[in-house]
C-alpha positions as CSV (number, residue, x, y, z in Angstrom):
1,M,70.8,102.0,43.6
2,I,69.9,103.2,40.1
3,F,71.5,100.4,38.1
4,P,69.4,97.7,36.5
5,S,71.7,94.8,37.6
6,N,75.0,93.8,38.9
7,R,76.1,93.1,35.3
8,V,77.3,96.7,34.8
9,R,80.9,97.6,35.3
10,I,81.9,100.6,37.4
11,M,84.8,102.6,36.3
12,V,86.2,105.7,38.2
13,A,88.0,108.4,36.4
14,T,90.7,109.2,38.9
15,K,91.5,112.7,37.7
16,P,89.1,115.6,38.6
17,I,87.0,116.9,35.7
18,D,85.4,120.2,34.7
19,F,82.0,119.9,36.4
20,R,80.3,122.1,33.9
21,K,80.3,119.2,31.5
22,G,76.9,117.6,30.7
23,H,75.9,114.3,29.1
24,D,77.6,115.0,25.7
25,G,80.8,116.5,27.2
26,L,81.2,113.5,29.6
27,A,80.6,111.0,26.8
28,A,83.2,112.8,24.7
29,L,85.6,112.7,27.6
30,V,85.0,108.9,28.0
31,K,85.6,108.3,24.3
32,N,88.5,110.6,23.6
33,Q,90.5,110.8,26.8
34,L,89.7,107.6,28.6
35,H,89.5,105.5,25.3
36,K,86.3,103.7,26.3
37,D,82.9,103.4,24.7
38,P,80.4,105.4,26.7
39,F,77.5,103.4,25.1
40,T,78.1,100.1,26.9
41,C,77.0,98.6,30.2
42,T,79.6,100.6,32.2
43,V,78.9,103.3,34.8
44,F,81.6,106.0,34.6
45,V,82.2,107.9,37.9
46,F,83.7,111.4,37.8
47,R,85.0,113.5,40.7
48,S,85.1,117.3,41.2
49,R,88.2,119.2,42.3
50,K,86.8,119.8,45.7
51,A,86.1,116.0,46.2
52,D,82.6,116.7,47.6
53,R,80.8,116.1,44.3
54,L,80.5,113.3,41.9
55,K,78.8,112.6,38.5
56,L,77.8,109.3,37.0
57,L,77.3,108.7,33.3
58,Y,75.5,105.5,32.3
59,W,74.0,104.3,29.0
60,D,70.7,102.5,29.9
61,G,70.1,101.2,26.4
62,T,67.8,104.1,25.4
63,G,69.8,107.1,26.4
64,L,72.5,108.6,28.5
65,V,71.7,108.9,32.2
66,M,73.7,111.5,34.3
67,T,73.5,111.6,38.0
68,Y,75.0,114.3,40.2
69,K,75.6,114.1,44.0
70,R,77.0,116.6,46.4
71,L,77.8,115.8,50.0
72,E,76.9,118.6,52.4
73,A,79.2,118.1,55.3
74,H,81.9,115.7,54.1
75,V,84.0,114.8,51.1
76,F,84.0,111.5,49.1
77,T,87.0,109.2,49.6
78,W,88.7,109.1,46.2
79,P,91.7,107.2,44.8
80,A,94.9,109.1,44.2
81,I,94.7,111.7,41.5
82,K,96.3,110.5,38.3
83,D,95.3,110.0,34.7
84,G,93.3,106.9,33.9
85,L,90.5,104.7,35.2
86,M,90.1,102.2,38.0
87,S,87.3,99.8,38.6
88,L,85.2,99.3,41.7
89,S,83.0,96.5,42.8
90,H,79.3,97.2,43.3
91,A,79.8,97.1,47.1
92,Q,82.7,99.5,46.9
93,F,80.7,101.8,44.7
94,E,77.7,101.7,47.1
95,A,80.1,102.8,49.9
96,L,81.6,105.6,47.8
97,F,78.2,106.9,46.7
98,S,77.0,106.8,50.4
99,G,80.0,108.9,51.4
100,L,81.8,106.0,53.2
101,D,85.4,104.8,52.7
102,W,85.1,102.4,49.9
103,R,88.6,101.1,50.5
104,R,87.4,99.4,53.6
105,V,84.9,97.2,51.7
106,R,86.0,93.7,50.7
107,A,84.5,90.5,49.7
108,L,84.6,87.5,52.1
109,G,85.0,83.9,50.8
110,S,81.3,83.3,51.3
111,G,80.4,86.1,49.0
112,L,79.3,88.4,51.8
113,I,80.5,92.0,51.9
114,T,81.8,93.6,55.1
115,R,83.7,96.6,56.3
116,R,86.8,96.2,58.4
117,A,86.6,97.7,61.9
118,L,88.0,101.1,62.3
């Protein structure tokens, strides 16, 4: 993935946003509505109303990085819509970003990651 290490936190904004927002608009949303600092080692994940698109905002130490992804034939699995943030593990985020059901990803005692059988 695009992150420099597993040290970054991943926070998902559970309420859909206006997808016309760019770097500055998303940073302002993080600061003013989510009450977090957008200039930390945190990846903020935002969803669209249609649930088929996501945006990521990440401070890499030199500037804000914004990533946009749209699924062509499916929708992302999102948490329930409400105000606030929730955190995801890196494995859960990788599943979400790939269009898989991140809720089925869990850590085993040995530190391995697996998906439960459907």
